[in-house]
N, C-alpha and C positions, 0 to 999 in steps of 0.2 A: 507326052503335057507334060506340063514345068510345075512346080511347087514350086512358089514363092517362100523365102524363108524370112521370120519373122527377125532382123538383125537387133540381137543381147546392147541395148541403150551400157555406158560408158556407167564403173564400178559396179553391175548385179554381175550375181551366178548366171551363164546360159544354162543347168540347167533347174535353178527355178525359176530361169527367165519366160522358157521352153515348154514346162509341165502348164504353168498360170497362163499361159497364151496359146495356147497352141493345146485348140481340143484333141488334137489326134493323136494325144498323145493318151489317153487315160480314155479314149473308146473303147477300147476292149474293154476296161474292165464292167463290174453288173455291178448295178444300186447299192452306196455306205461301203463297198468294199473301195483297200488304200491299195494304191500305187508302190507297189514294193521296192520300186525305183526311190521313189517321193522317203521310203519310210526311211529306209540305207541315208538321205540326203539330208533329213534330221537329224539323224544320232549321229552320222559322223564326219555333219558342215561341207563345208563348198572347199573342192579340191581346187579350185579354179575362180578366178574372181576379173571380169575384163579392168585391162589398171585402168583407172583414169587421168586423165594432161594434167600434165603438174600445173601448178595456181600458180598465177602473171599477176600478187596486185603489186608489186614494189614496180 
């Protein structure tokens, strides 16, 4: 069985993007239970952001 992964857009955090758009990330949680990974991520910030392409407006 092949699982399709959602590609993180440029300028976004991969963990935030996955947890917001992949329902499997929070399936193990009970109703109204916070995700420990998300809480830690909100408190400590984004360790990695997908770089955007350089702007070429000139």
